[in-house]
TILOGU-952646 format. One record per atom (N, C-alpha, C, CB): residue in one letter; z, x, y. Coordinates in steps of 0.1 Angstrom, whole numbers, plus 5000, padded with zeros to 4 digits. Glycine has a CB too. Layout:
TILOGU-952646
AZXY...
end
This chain:
TILOGU-952646
X500050084988X500050005000X500050085012X501249915000X499750025023X499650105036X501050135042X498850025046X501950055038X503350075043X504350045032X503649995056X505650065036X506650045026X506749905020X508050075032X506449805029X506549665024X505449635013X506349565036X504249695016X503149675006X503549744993X501849735011X504149864994X504549934982X505549864974X505050074986X506549804981X507549734974X507049604967X508649694984X506049544974X505549414969X504649444957X504749344980X503849554958X502849584948X503349654936X501749664954X504349744938X504849824927X506249794923X504749974932X507149794933X508649784930X508949644924X509449814942X508549544931X509049404927X508549364913X508549304937X507349384909X506949344896X507649424885X505449374894X507849554887X508549634877X510049594876X508549784881X510649564888X512049514888X512149384880X512549504902X511249294883X511349164877X511249174862X510349064883X510249244858X510049264843X511249324837X508849344840X511849424843X513049494838X514249394837X513449614846X514449314847X515549214847X515449114836X515649144861X514249064834X514048964824X514149024810X512648894825X513549144808X513649204795X515049234792X512849344796X515849284801X517249304798X518049184795X517949374810X517749074802X518448944799X518148884786X518148844810X516848884783X516448814770X516748904758X514948784771X516649034760X517049124749X518549104746X516849274753X519349084756X520749054754X521048924746X521549044767X520048834747X520148704740X519548714726X519548594748X519048834723X518348844710X516948794709X519148774699X516348774721X514948714722X513948824727X514948594730X514448944729X513549034736X512349074728X514349164738X512449074715X511249104706X510348994705X511749154693X510748874708X509948754706X509348684718X510648654698X510248684728X509848614741X509348714751X511048534746X508048704755X507448804764X507948774778X505948794763X508748864785X509148844798X507948824808X510048954803X506848884804X505648874813X505248734815X504548954808X505448644805X505048504807X505848444818X505248434793X507248464817X508048414827X507748464841X509548444824X507448594842X507048654855X505848594860X506848804853X504848564852X503648504856X503948364862X502648494845X504748284855X505148154859X505848164873X506048084849X506748254875X507348274888X506348304899X508448384887X505448394896X504448434905X503548314909X503548544900X503148234899X502348114902X503048014911X501948054889X504348004909X505147904916X505647964930X506347864908X505448094932X505948154944X507448144946X505248084956X508148164936X509648154936X510248274930X510148024929X511548304934X512248414928X513348364918X512848504939X513148244914X514148194904X513448134892X515048084911X514148124881X513548074869X513947924868X514148154856X512947844863X513247704860X513247674845X512247614868X513747554842X513747514828X512247494823X514447374827X511347454831X509947434827X509347574824X509147364839X509647674832X509147804829X509647854816X509547904840X510947844813X511447894800X510847814789X512947884801X510747684790X510247604779X508747644776X510247454783X507947664786X506547714784X506547844777X505747714797X507347934782X507348074776X507848074762X508348164784X508847984759X509247974745X508147914736X510547894744X507447814741X506447754733X505347854730X505847634741X504947934740X503948034737X504348144727X503448104750X505648164727X506248264718X506548214704X507448324724X506348084702X506648014690X508148004687X506048094679X508947994697X510447984695X510947844699X511148094704X511747784691X512247654694X513747674697X512047564683X514247624709X515647614712X515947484718X515947724723X517147444716X517647314721X517547314737X519047274716X517547204743X517547194757X518847254763X517447054762X519947244756X521247304760X521047454760X522347264751X520447514750X520247654749X519347704760X519747704735X518247624762X517247664772X517947664786X516047574772X518747564788X519447544801X520347664803X520247414802X521047704793X521947824794X521147944797X522747834780X519947954791X519148074793X518748074808X517848064784X518347964813X517947954828X519147994837X517447814831X520247934834X521447964842X521848114842X522647884838X521748174830X522048314828X521148404835X522148354814X519848374834X518848454841X518948454856X517348414837X519148334862X519348314876X520548384881X519248174880X521648374873X522948434877X522648594878X524048404867X521948644868X521648784868X520848824880X520848824855X519848744884X519048774896X519948774909X517948664897X520848674910X521748674921X522648794922X522548544921X523148834911X524048954910X523249074914X524648974897X522049084910X521249204913X520949204928X519949204906X520749094934X520449084949X521749124956X520048944953X522949084951X524149124958X524349274956X525349054951X524049334945X524149474943X523249554952X523849514928X522049504954X521149584962X521449574977X519749534960X522349474980X522749464994X523849574997X523249324997X524449634987X525449734989X524849864993X526349744976X525249925003X524750055008X525550165000X524950075023X524850234992X525450344984X525050474990X524950334969X526050554995X525750685001X525150784991X526950745007X524350874995X523650974986X524651054978X522751064994X525851074983X526751164976X527651094966X527651234987X527350964964X528150894954X527350904940X528250744958X528050954930X527450964917X528050854908X527751104911X527450834896X527950734887X529350774883X527050714875X530250674879X531650714875X531750774861X532450584876X530750834856X530850904844X530351044846X530050844832X530851144840X530651284843X530251364831X531851344850X529051414831X528451484820X529251614818X526951514822X529351654805X529951784801X529051854791X531351764796X528751984793X528052054783X528852094771X527352174789X530152064771X530952114760X530952004749X532452134765X530752054736X530751964725X531951984716X529451974716X532251894707X533451904699X533452034691X533451784689X534552094692X534752224684X534352344692X533852214672X533752324704X533452444712X534652494719X532352404722X534852624719X535952684725X535552744739X536652794717X536352714749X536052754763X537252844767X535852634773X536952964771X537953064775X538353034790X537453204774X539552984792X540052944805X541053054811X540752814804X541153164804X542053274809X541453344821X542353374798X542253354831X541753424843X541953574842X542453374856X540953654843X540953794841X540953864855X539753844832X541453984855X541354064868X539954074873X541954204866X539754054886X538454064892X538054214895X538353974905X537154264888X536854414889X535354424894X537054484876X535154474906X533854504911X533554654908X533854484927X532254684910X531854824909X532454904920X530254834909X532555034918X533155124928X532455104942X533155264924X533255084952X532755074966X531855194970X533855044976X530655164974X529755284977X530155334991X528355234977X529855464993X529955525006X528655505013X530355685005X528755425024X527555385031X527555435045X527355235031X526355465050X526255505064X525155425071X525855665065X525455375082X524455295090X523255375093X525055235102X522055325089X520855395092X520455375107X519655345083X519555465112X519155455126X518455325129X518255575130X517655285119X516855155120X517655055111X515355165116X518254955117X519054865109X518254785099X519754765119X516954765102X516154695092X516054765079X514754675098X516454885078X516454955066X517454905056X516755105068X518354825061X519354765051X519054625047X520754765058X517854575051X517454435048X517454405033X516154405054X517154505025X517054485011X518254555003X515754545005X519254585010X520454645004X521154544995X521354705014X521854594985X522754504977X523854444987X523454574965X524354334983X525554274991X526754364991X525954134985X526954434980X528054534979X527954634990X528054594965X526754684993X526554785003X526654725017X525154855001X526054605019X526154545032X527654505035X525354415032X528354465025X529754435027X530554555032X530454385014X530254675027X530954795031X530554835045X530554915022X529254805049X528954835063X529754745073X527454805065X529954615069X530654525077X532154565077X530454385073X532754585065X534154615063X534554735071X534554625049X533754835071X534054965078X533654965092X533355085071X533154845097X532854815111X531754915116X534054835120X530854955107X529655035111X528554935117X529055115100X528654815113X527754715118X528454585120X526454695108X528154505130X528754375132X527954275125X528854345147X528554155123X527854045117X526853995126X528853935114X527053995139X526053955149X524854045148X526653965163X524954175146X523854265145X523054235132X524354415145X523754215121X523054175108X522354045110X524054175097X522953955116X522353815118X521153825126X523353725124X521153895137X519953915145X518853985138X520353995158X519254085130X518154155122X517554055112X518854275115X518353985104X517753895094X516953775101X518853845085X517553725111X516753615118X515453665123X517653555130X515453785129X514153845133X513153855122X514453985139X513553895110X512653905099X512153775094X513353985088X513053675094X512653545090X511553485099X513853445090X511853495112X510853455122X509553525121X511453465136X509653655120X508453735120X507553715108X508853885120X508153685096X507353665084X507053515081X508053725073X507553425089X507353285086X505853245086X508053205097X505053295094X503653255094X502953285081X502953335105X503453385074X502853425061X503553365049X502753575059X504953375049X505653325038X506053175038X506953405037X506153115050X506452975052X507652935044X505152895048X508753005045X509952975036X511052915044X510353105030X510952885056X512052825064X511652685069X512452915076X512452585067X512252455073X512952445086X512852345063X514152495087X514952485100X515652615102X515952365100X515252685113X516052805118X517352765124X515152895127X518352835121X519752795126X520252915135X520752765115X519352965144X519753085152X521053065159X518653105162X521252965167X522452955175X523652935166X522352835185X523452845156X524552825146X524952955139X524152715136X523953025135X524253145128X524953255136X522953205122X524453265148X525053365157X526453325161X524153385170X526753195162X528153155165X529053185153X528153005168X528553165141X529353195129X529553345128X528753135116X528553425131X528653565131X529653625141X527253635133X529653565153X530653605163X532053575158X530353535176X532253455152X533553425146X533953515135X533553275141X532953565127X533253655116X533753795122X532053675107X533053835133X533453955139X534853945146X532353995150X535153835151X536453815157X537553825146X536553685165X537253755135X538253765124X538453905119X537753675112X537353975118X537554115113X538254205123X536154175111X538054185136X538754265146X540254225146X538154235160X540554105142X541954065141X542654095128X542053915144X541854165119X542454205106X542354095096X543854235108X541553995098X541353885088X540053895081X541453745096X540053995072X538854025064X538853925052X538754175059X537753855050X537753745040X537153795027X537053635045X536653915026X536053955013X534654005015X536153845003X533954035004X532654095004X531554015010X532254134990X531753885012X530753795018X530953785033X530653665012X532053845038X532453835052X531253885061X533753905055X530753795070X529753835079X528353855074X530153965085X528153815061X526753835055X525953705058X526953855040X524753725063X523853605066X523253555053X522753645075X523153425052X522553355040X521753235044X523653325030X521053185034X520253055037X520452965025X518853085040X520252835028X520352735017X519152645016X521552645020X518852605004X517752515001X517952385009X517652494986X516852335014X516952215023X517152085015X515652215031X517752085004X518351964998X519851965000X517951954983X520352075006X521752085008X522152045022X522252235005X523151965024X523551905036X524252005045X524351785034X523852015058X524652095068X524851995080X523852225072X526051975083X526351875094X525651915107X527851875096X525051825113X524451845126X522951895126X525251945134X522451915114X521051965112X520351875102X521052105108X519051875103X518251795094X518251855080X516751795099X518251755070X518151785056X516951705051X519551755048X515851765050X514551695049X514151675034X513451765056X514751735025X514351735011X512951775009X514551585005X512351845019X511051895018X509951785020X510851965005X510251665024X509351555024X509151495038X509851445014X507951465041X507651395054X508351265055X506151375056X508751205043X509451075043X510851095049X509451025029X511351215049X512751235053X512851345063X513651265041X511851365071X511751475080X512851475091X510351475087X513351355095X514351345105X515751305099X513951235115X515951325087X517151285080X518351375083X516951275065X519451325087X520651405090X521851335084X520851425105X522851415080X524151365075X525251425083X524351405060X526351345083X527451385092X528551465085X528151265099X528151545075X529151625067X528451745061X529851535056X529251845058X528751965051X528851945036X529452085056X527852005029X528052015015X529252105011X526752065008X529852075000X530952164996X530652304995X531552114982X529452344991X529052484989X528952545003X527752494982X528552475013X528452525027X529852555032X527752425036X530852465029X532252485033X532852605026X533052355030X532552615013X533152725006X532652865011X532852714991X531352875013X530753005018X531253035032X529252995017X531452925040X531952945054X533353005053X531952815062X534152945044X535552995042X535553145037X536252905031X534453185030X534353315025X533853415035X533453325012X533553355047X533053445058X531553455060X533653575057X530853395050X529353405051X528753335063X528753355038X527653375067X526953325080X525653255076X526753435090X525653125078X524453045075X523453055086X524752895072X522153095083X521153115093X519853035092X520853265094X519752965080X518452895079X518552785067X517352985075X517852675070X517652585059X516252625053X517652425064X516252655040X515052715034X514252615026X515452825025X512952645025X512052545020X512352505005X510652595021X512152375003X512152324989X510852244987X513352224987X510352254974X509252164971X509652024974X508752184957X508651944977X508951804981X509851734970X507751724984X510951684974X511951614965X512251704953X511351474961X512351834956X512751934946X511751944935X514151904940X510451954939X509351964929X508352064934X508751824925X508052174927X506952264931X507352344944X505752184934X506352414949X506652494961X505852444974X506252634958X505352324973X504752264985X505652164991X503352194981X505852175004X506652085012X505752035024X507952155017X506351955033X505551895043X505051995053X506451795051X505552115053X505052225061X503952315054X506152315066X503652285042X502652365035X503252425022X502052465044X502652535017X503152605005X503952725009X501952644996X505052745003X505852865004X505352974996X507352835001X505253095001X504553204994X505553304989X503553275004X505153384979X505953494973X505653624981X505553514958X506753684986X506553814993X505953924984X507953864998X506053914971X505454014962X503953994962X506053994948X503453874964X502053854964X501753724972X501453834950X501553734986X501453614994X500253534991X501353665009X499353574982X498253484978X498753384968X497153564972X499953404963X500553304954X501753224960X501053384941X501853104955X503053034959X504253094952X502952884955X505453074958X506653134953X507253054941X507753144963X506552954936X506952864925X508152784931X507452954913X508552684923X509552594928X510552544918X508852484934X511452464923X511352404936X512252484947X511852264936X513052584942X513852664951X512952774957X515052724944X511752724962X510752824967X511252904979X509552744971X511952844989X512352915001X513453014998X512852815011X514552974991X515553064987X515053194980X516653004979X514153174971X513653294963X512853384973X512853244951X511953314981X511053384990X511853465000X510053294996X512753395007X513553455017X514353575013X514453355024X514953565001X515753674995X514853784991X516553624983X513753764985X512853864981X512253934993X511753814972X512053865004X511353915016X512353985026X510653805023X513653995022X514554055030X514853975043X514154195034X514853845041X515153755053X516553705053X514253635053X517253715042X518653685041X519353775032X518853535036X520753785033X521453865024X521453805010X522953885028X521553675009X521453594997X521153455000X522753604988X520853374990X520453234993X521053144981X518953214994X521053014984X521552924974X520352824972X522752844979X520052804959X519052714955X519652614945X517852784948X518752534939X519252444929X518252444917X519352294935X518752394906X517952384894X518252264886X518052514885X517152194882X517352084872X516652124860X516651954878X515452184861X514652224850X513752344854X513852114843X514252454856X513452574860X513352614874X512152554855X514052534883X513852554897X514552674904X514252434905X515452744896X515952874900X515252984892X517452874898X515152964879X514553074871X513053094874X514653034856X512252994876X510853014879X510553084892X510152884879X511153044903X510853114916X511453254916X511353044928X512653274909X513253404908X512253504901X514553404901X511653454890X510653534883X509453564892X510253474870X508953464898X507753484906X507953574918X507253344912X509153574924X509453654936X510053784933X510253574946X510553804920X511153934916X512553954922X510354044921X513353844921X514753854925X515653804914X515053774938X516953824915X517953784905X518353634908X519153874904X518053544900X518453404901X519453364891X517253314901X520553314894X521553274885X521653124883X523053324888X521253074871X521352934868X522652914862X520052884859X523652864869X524952854863X525052744852X526052824874X526052764843X526352664834X526652534841X527552704825X526252414836X526552294843X528052274844X525952174835X528452234856X529852214859X530552334865X530552184846X529752434868X530352554875X530552534890X529552674872X529552474896X529452474911X529252324915X528252554916X530052284926X529952154931X528552124937X531052124941X528052004934X526751954940X527051864951X525951894930X528251844955X528551744966X527751784978X530051744969X527051684984X526251714996X524751754993X526851815004X524351764980X523051804976X522251684971X523051914966X520951674974X520151574968X520151574953X518651584974X520151464947X520251464932X518851424926X521351364927X518551494916X517451444907X518051394894X516451564904X519151464889X519751424877X521251464878X519051494865X522151364878X523551394879X524051464866X524351264880X523251464855X523651534843X522951664841X523451434831X522151704850X521451834848X521451924861X520051804844X521551864873X521451944885X522552054885X521551854897X522252164891X523252264894X522752354905X523552354881X523752404913X523452494924X523752634920X524252454937X522952734925X523252874921X522552974931X522652904907X522953094930X522553194940X521253274936X523653294942X520553314947X519453404946X519953534953X518153354953X519853644946X520253774951X519253884947X521653814947X519454004952X518554114949X519154194937X518254194961X520454184934X521054264924X522054174916X521854384930X522254204903X523054114895X524554104900X523154174881X525154204904X526554194909X526654114921X527154334911X525554114929X525554024941X525853874937X524254034949X525253834926X525453694921X526853674918X524553664909X527553774912X528953754909X529753744922X529453884901X529453814932X530153804945X530053664951X529553904955X528853604950X528653474955X529353364946X527153434956X529253384933X529853294924X531353294925X529553324909X531953404929X533453404931X533853314942X533853544934X532953294952X533253204963X532953054960X532453244975X532053024951X531552884950X531952824936X530152884952X532352904926X532552844913X533952804911X532252954902X534252684917X535552624917X535552474920X536552704927X536552404915X536552254918X536752234933X537652184910X536152124937X536252084951X536951944953X534952084958X537151874941X537751744942X536751634946X538851744952X535451664947X534451574950X533451554939X533751614963X532951664934X532051654923X532951664910X530951774923X533151554904X534151554893X533551614880X534551414890X532351654880X531751724868X532151874868X530251714868X532751924879X533052064880X534352094872X533252114895X534252194863X535452224855X536252334861X534952274841X537552334858X538452444864X538452554854X539852384866X537352624852X537252744844X536952864853X536152724833X537852964853X537653074862X536353154860X538753174861X535753204870X534553284869X535053434869X533553264881X535053494858X535553624856X534453734858X536253644843X534753844864X533753944865X534454084864X533053944879X533854164855X534354304853X533154394852X535254314840X532954464864X531754554864X531954674855X531554604878X533154694851X533354814842X533454774827X534654874845X533054654824X533054604810X532154694801X532654454809X532754734789X531954814780X530954724773X532954874769X529654744776X528554664771X528554674756X527254714776X529054774750X529054794735X529854684728X529554934731X530754614736X531654514730X530954374730X532954504737X529754374736X529054244737X528054214725X528354234750X527954094721X526954054712X525853984720X527553954701X524654044719X523454004727X522553904719X522754124732X522453784723X521553694716X520153704721X522053544719X519253704712X517753714715X517053594709X517253854708X516353524718X515453424714X514153484709X515153314726X514153524696X513053594691X511753524692X513353624676X511753394691X510453324692X509853344706X510653174689X510653344716X510153364730X509453504731X511253344740X510053604725X509453734725X508153734717X510453844719X508153674706X506953674697X505753594703X507353614683X506053494711X505053414717X504353474729X505553274720X504953584734X504353644746X502953694743X505253754752X501953664752X500653714750X500153804762X499653594749X500653784774X500253864785X500854004784X500653804798X500054114785X500554244784X501754274793X499454344786X501654234805X502754264815X504054194810X502354214829X503954074805X505154004801X505754064789X504753854798X504854114779X505354184767X506054314771X504154204758X505454384781X505954514785X507354484791X505054584795X507454384800X508754354806X509854314796X508554244816X509454244786X510354204775X510854324768X509754104766X509954414764X510354534757X511254624766X509154614753X510954624779X511754704788X513154654789X511054714802X513254524789X514654464790X515454504778X514454304790X514954504766X515654544754X516054694755X514954514741X515054774761X515254914762X516454944771X513954984767X516554874782X517554894792X518954854786X517354804805X518954744779X520254704772X520654804762X520054564765X519754854755X520054964745X520555084752X518854994736X519955124763X520355244770X521755224776X519455274781X522155104779X523455074784X524555074773X523554934791X524155074761X525055084750X525054964741X526355114755X524354864744X524354744736X523754774722X523454624742X524454724712X524054754698X523954624689X525054844691X524754524693X524854414684X523854304689X526254354684X522654304684X521554214688X521454104678X520254284691X521653984682X521653874672X520453774675X522953794672X519553754666X518453654668X519053514669X517353664658X518553434678X518953294680X517753204679X519753274693X517853104671X516753004670X517152874676X516352984655X516452834686X516752704693X516152594685X516152704707X517052494681X516552384673X515352314680X517652284671X514452264673X513252204678X513452054680X512052224668X513552014692X513651864696X512451834704X515051834703X511551764699X510251734706X510451624717X509251684696X511451534715X511651424724X512351474737X512551324718X511951414748X512651444761X513851344762X511651424773X515051404760X516251324760X517051344772X517051344748X516451404783X517251434794X517651314802X516451534803X516851214803X517051094811X516851114826X518551054809X516151224829X515951264843X515151154851X515251394845X514251094844X513450984851X514250874855X512350944842X515150824847X516050714850X517050754861X516850674838X517650874860X518550914871X517950934884X519251044866X516750994884X516051014897X515650884903X514751104895X515150794895X514750654900X515950584906X514150574889X517150604900X518350544905X518750604919X519550554895X518650734920X519050804932X518150754944X518950954931X516850744941X515950714952X515650564953X514650784950X516450484946X516150334946X516250274959X517150274936X517350304967X517450234980X516350284990X518850264986X515950414989X514950464997X513550394994X514850614996X513350374981X512150304977X512150164982X512050304961X513250094981X513249954986X513149945001X514549884982X513550055008X513350055023X511950095027X514450145029X511150135017X509750165021X509550315024X509250085032X510550395023X510450535027X509650615017X511850605028X509550575005X508850654995X507350644996X509250614981X506950555004X505450535006X504850665013X505150415015X505750745020X505250865026X505350985018X506050885039X505850965006X505951084996X504651114990X507051054985X504251244989X502951274984X502751214970X502851434983X501551184967X501251124954X501751214942X499751104953X502351154933X502851224921X504251284923X501951334918X504851284935X506151344937X507251244933X506351394951X506951114935X507951014931X507350914921X508450934944X507850914909X507350824899X508450734895X506850904887X508350604898X509350504894X509350464880X509250384903X508850554871X508750514857X510150494850X508050624849X511250544856X512550524851X512850374850X513550594859X512150294858X512450144858X511950084845X511750074870X511150154837X510650094825X511550124813X509250144823X512550204815X513550234804X514750144805X513950384805X514950074794X516149984793X517450064793X515949884782X518449994796X519850064795X520150104781X520949964801X519750024772X520050054758X519250174754X519549934749X517950184757X517150304754X517650424761X515650284758X518150414773X518750534780X519950584773X519050494795X520850494769X522050534762X521750594749X523050414761X520750534742X520350594729X519850734731X519350504722X519050754742X518550894744X519650994747X517550894756X520750944753X521851034756X522651064743X522750974766X522650964734X523250994721X522451104713X523450864712X521151084714X520251184708X520451324714X518851144708X520651314727X520951444735X522151514730X521051414750X523251434727X524451494721X524151564708X525551384720X523351494700X522951564687X522251694689X522051464679X521351694699X520651824703X521651924707X519651794714X522651894715X523651984720X524452034709X524551914731X524851954699X525651994688X524852094679X526151874680X523552064678X522752154670X522652294676X521352094667X522452284690X522352414697X523652494696X521952384712X524752424697X526052494696X526252564683X527252394698X525752504672X525852564659X524852684658X525452464648X523752674665X522752784664X523252914671X521452744671X524152894681X524553014689X525953054683X524652974703
end
């Protein structure tokens, strides 16, 4: 349709009606016999949004089902009551940060989770010296940048100006920033410098500039979800991860590009590019965080992953992306695709940098109830020889590109050089069905926006309301099958 009303009328309403009737008649044991489409057609012909006894009688007759008038009347009353309740439900304004009252857990029966808090051990602090050209530190590890700030060889304001300068200068080519936060970032940097001068050093992220994927809410600034449909959207609160990193002293300088509605690397401003090869997109959907980190535009960045959105752009851009275990990091204030799969995680240039960021963000916030109170332990001095390294042998065997095969072999070579000896092949159970339920969850999250007509501006293919065609029973059955898959995977590892 040309506008949201046409879209709702042509697409949303018919699907909704069919789903309502299917659910109601299935509950009465008639779903396999009585075609809801017959009733829908009768309603369309009559130009009404309610079911009548005549409509039900005709539908039953066509389906070869005989019911008493009392039963048919009960059927009509039940269907219309359901329609009224759905209308009341849709009149309720549900904020984006409200999740369903059930919380997914990746832990299956019999799985042991180590909840012991261990001493936090970083690598030895490096001896650093400020270079004559500050841009020379743009690609330094966070551990080194932290020492520059801690020893007061550089101020946070200086670092922030340097990184902002690089983001602005390379934007024309990389296209990885949706909103520059120059004034906001410089104000946070000045506050970080004042704290340090007063002896209030907050740790290794103190004064370090960072950027967040533009599905993460920052109070007072637009959160566009990468879509022209939401280009002016703002929220009056900060995401929990923004609050946590601010408490750790980090300095937010940019809202970074996300593929539209967290899909791909194209957003309403175009395609985000990889600094390693600007002729290629940076992959998605955490396109901006990966690109900005790889291009030396931020000290680190935060992205999100539902199914590959951290790992894929990290690989394309050549940075370290950590896809945390579900329940590690609060998603409060982030757009949802799947309440049972989404997770937020860091993009950094070095592995230990990710540990520094996780120390600040991997903790309960009292808002996202899926987050577990399991400590994030890090010991840079851990003897690698004590580790058992799992290898997905099939993934190695299936590699065909020479470069990919060489990288895989190099990975094992590095682990062996570090002292790893116990390599264990792991076989992932084969489950051909998609049991994630992401289509249903995404459809639910965007439901109010679809009804308001906003999804009409979303690029074709980015929003698929197919989740409306899955019944509640089928969705729950898929989640039971998902538990079977999880249990099989737990046994395999």
